[in-house]
C-alpha positions in Angstrom: 19.2 8.5 -17.9 18.7 5.9 -15.1 17.4 7.3 -11.9 18.7 5.5 -8.8 16.3 4.1 -6.2 15.7 6.8 -3.7 18.2 5.8 -1.1 16.0 6.5 1.9 13.1 4.4 0.5 15.4 1.6 -0.5 17.0 1.4 2.9 13.6 1.2 4.6 12.5 -1.7 2.4 15.7 -3.8 2.1 17.6 -2.7 5.2 20.8 -4.2 3.8 19.2 -7.5 3.0 19.3 -9.3 -0.3 15.8 -10.6 0.0 12.6 -9.4 1.7 9.5 -11.4 2.6 6.3 -9.9 1.2 2.6 -10.5 0.9 1.4 -10.2 -2.7 -2.0 -9.1 -3.6 -4.1 -7.9 -6.6 -5.6 -4.5 -7.3 -7.3 -4.0 -10.6 -5.3 -6.7 -12.3 -1.9 -5.4 -11.1 0.2 -7.3 -8.6 1.3 -5.4 -5.5 3.4 -6.5 -2.5 3.9 -5.2 1.0 6.5 -6.3 3.5 5.2 -9.3 5.4 6.5 -8.0 8.8 3.9 -5.1 8.8 0.9 -7.5 8.1 -1.1 -8.1 11.2 -4.0 -10.1 9.7 -5.9 -10.9 6.5 -9.6 -10.6 6.9 -12.8 -11.3 4.8 -14.6 -8.0 4.0 -16.2 -6.4 7.0 -19.1 -3.9 7.4 -17.7 -0.4 6.8 -18.7 2.9 8.2 -18.2 5.9 5.9 -16.5 9.0 7.3 -17.7 12.3 5.9 -15.0 14.6 4.6 -12.3 11.9 4.6 -9.7 11.5 1.9 -11.2 9.5 -1.0 -9.0 6.5 -0.5 -9.6 6.6 3.3 -13.3 7.1 3.3 -14.3 4.6 6.0 -13.5 2.7 9.1 -14.0 -0.9 10.3 -14.1 -2.6 13.6 -10.9 -4.7 14.0 -10.8 -6.7 17.3 -12.7 -3.9 19.1 -10.7 -1.1 17.6 -11.9 1.4 15.0 -9.3 1.5 12.2 -9.3 3.3 8.9 -10.0 1.2 5.8 -8.1 2.3 2.7 -8.7 1.6 -1.0 -5.3 2.5 -2.3 -6.5 1.9 -5.8 -8.0 5.4 -5.5 -4.7 6.9 -4.3 -3.2 5.5 -7.5 -6.0 6.9 -9.6 -7.5 3.5 -10.5 -11.2 3.0 -10.5 -12.8 1.6 -7.4 -13.5 -2.1 -7.7 -16.6 -4.1 -6.8 -16.2 -6.6 -4.0 -16.0 -10.2 -5.0 -15.7 -13.6 -3.2 -11.9 -13.1 -3.4 -11.8 -9.6 -1.9 -9.9 -9.3 1.4 -8.7 -6.7 3.8 -5.0 -6.7 4.8 -4.5 -5.1 8.2 -1.1 -3.5 8.5 0.7 -1.6 11.2 2.6 1.5 10.0 4.3 4.4 11.6 2.4 7.4 10.4 3.9 10.7 11.4 5.9 8.9 14.2 2.8 7.1 15.7 2.1 3.4 15.2 -1.2 3.0 13.4 -3.3 0.1 12.2 -4.8 0.5 8.7 -7.0 -1.9 6.7 -6.2 -2.1 3.0 -8.9 -3.4 0.7 -7.7 -5.8 -2.0 -9.2 -7.7 -4.9 -7.3 -10.9 -4.0 -4.5 -11.9 -1.7 -2.0 -14.3 -3.3 0.9 -15.5 -1.1 3.8 -14.7 1.1 7.0 -14.9 -1.0 10.5 -13.5 -1.1 11.7 -10.8 -3.5 15.3 -10.1 -4.4 16.8 -6.7 -4.1 18.8 -7.4 -7.2 15.5 -7.6 -9.2 14.3 -4.2 -8.0 14.2 -1.0 -10.0 13.0 2.5 -9.1 9.8 3.6 -10.8 10.5 5.4 -14.1 10.4 9.2 -13.9 8.3 9.5 -17.1 5.6 7.4 -18.5 4.1 6.3 -15.2 0.3 6.5 -14.9 0.7 6.7 -11.1 2.5 9.1 -8.7 6.1 7.9 -8.6 6.5 8.9 -5.0 3.7 6.4 -4.1 5.9 3.6 -5.4 8.8 2.3 -3.4 10.1 0.2 -6.2 9.2 -2.3 -8.9 10.5 -5.9 -8.7 10.7 -8.0 -11.8 9.7 -11.7 -11.2 8.8 -14.3 -13.8 8.6 -11.7 -16.6 6.2 -9.4 -14.7 6.6 -6.5 -12.4 5.4 -6.4 -8.8 4.7 -3.0 -7.4 5.9 -2.2 -3.9 3.8 0.8 -2.8 5.2 3.4 -0.5 2.5 3.0 2.2 4.2 5.6 4.5 4.0 8.2 1.7 0.5 7.3 0.7 -0.8 7.6 4.3 1.4 10.6 5.2 -0.2 14.0 5.9 1.7 15.5 3.0 0.4 13.0 0.4 -2.3 15.5 -0.6 -2.2 19.2 -0.9 -5.3 19.6 1.3 -4.0 17.5 4.2 -4.4 18.9 7.7 -2.4 16.4 9.7 -4.7 13.5 10.2 -5.4 10.3 8.2 -8.9 11.4 7.7 -8.3 14.9 6.5 -10.2 15.9 3.4 
């Protein structure tokens, strides 16, 4: 039984377009992509300050152009193991609307690849069974060159209802 792409999520990503520009990156050997229009900057790794009691995947902050912003390791949100920093590791700074407020967030990656275009016609919803990750954290999968690119649902990952112990803030524990 094929499950259609969640209409609300598909509309947010594709917005009646056939193609969308994305930035592709690597996490634990998997290729992910986020819409290029939300990317503010790509940074080398910066010193991080830990925040006690924060969600495991939002455990620190960095200084970005004089502003303190949360640093996320979305690997942990997906249940992957934390990775060691390498010479290729980068931080992607994105601007998201979290609970109706614009918010800058840094996302730690293993490697940033390229800005490319993905076709809506190649997208599929995440399967409802057999996934090793939370399906609601995945906007869709896009098949390209025989491989799948994972489009994470960043708004869901960073929303206050993403974990049962949320209290209304990005850094709730």
